C-alpha positions in Angstrom: -1.3 2.6 -14.6 -2.1 -1.0 -13.5 0.4 -3.8 -12.6 0.7 -5.1 -16.2 1.6 -1.6 -17.3 4.1 -1.2 -14.5 5.8 -4.5 -15.4 6.0 -3.6 -19.1 7.6 -0.2 -18.3 10.1 -1.6 -15.8 11.1 -4.5 -18.1 11.7 -1.9 -20.9 13.7 0.5 -18.6 15.8 -2.3 -17.2 16.2 -4.4 -20.3 14.7 -7.4 -18.7 12.0 -9.9 -19.7 8.5 -9.3 -18.6 8.5 -12.7 -16.8 11.6 -11.9 -14.8 10.3 -8.4 -14.0 7.0 -9.8 -12.8 8.8 -12.2 -10.6 10.9 -9.3 -9.1 7.8 -7.1 -8.6 5.9 -9.9 -6.9 8.8 -10.6 -4.6 9.0 -6.9 -3.6 5.2 -6.7 -3.0 5.2 -10.0 -1.0 8.1 -8.7 1.1 6.3 -5.4 1.9 3.0 -7.3 2.6 4.8 -9.8 5.0 6.5 -7.0 6.9 3.4 -5.0 7.3 1.4 -8.1 8.4 4.1 -8.6 11.0 3.5 -5.0 12.2 6.8 -3.6 10.9 7.1 -0.3 9.2 8.4 -0.3 5.6 10.2 3.0 4.6 11.2 3.6 1.0 13.2 6.9 1.2 11.7 9.4 -1.2 8.7 7.3 -2.0 6.8 6.7 1.2 6.3 4.6 4.3 3.9 1.8 4.9 2.8 1.2 8.5 0.0 -0.5 10.5 -2.2 1.6 12.8 -4.9 0.4 15.3 -8.3 1.8 14.8 -10.4 1.8 18.0 -13.8 0.3 18.3 -16.6 2.8 17.8 -20.3 3.2 17.5 -21.6 3.7 14.0 -25.1 4.0 12.5 -26.7 2.0 9.7 -27.7 4.7 7.1 -30.7 2.7 5.9 -32.3 2.0 9.2 -30.7 4.6 11.6 -29.9 1.7 13.9 -26.8 2.0 16.0 -24.1 -0.6 15.4 -20.9 -1.4 17.2 -17.9 -1.3 14.8 -15.1 -3.5 16.1 -11.5 -2.4 16.6 -9.1 -3.4 13.8 -5.7 -2.8 12.3 -5.4 -0.7 9.2 -2.6 -0.2 6.7 -1.4 3.4 6.4 0.7 4.9 3.6 2.5 8.3 4.0 3.9 9.6 0.8 7.5 10.8 0.8 8.6 14.3 -0.2 10.0 13.3 -3.6 6.7 11.6 -4.5 4.7 14.6 -3.3 6.9 17.0 -5.1 6.6 15.0 -8.4 2.7 15.1 -8.2 2.9 18.9 -7.8 4.8 19.8 -10.9 
C-alpha cells in the first residue's frame, strides 16, 4: 500500500473527499516529522513509537578497496511497533 492507496481507503472509510483526506494525512505526517526532528518521542498507543537515537562514530571498510574509512556520528529515526500492530501481523 502506498500513500495514494492509504488516502483512498481512509477517504472511503470516513466518507471524506480525497483532497481533504490528503490534507489531514499530510498534517499528521508533518506533525510527526517536526516532533521527531525536535528530538521528541511520538507514541501512538497500539501502533508504535517513533524516536531519535544517536549512532556513535565508527570505523568502517570500503568493500571495493578494503580501505578503512571513518563513519561520522549521526542521529537516526527508530520505530518500535506496538503490540496491536505486531499481533495483527501474526494472525
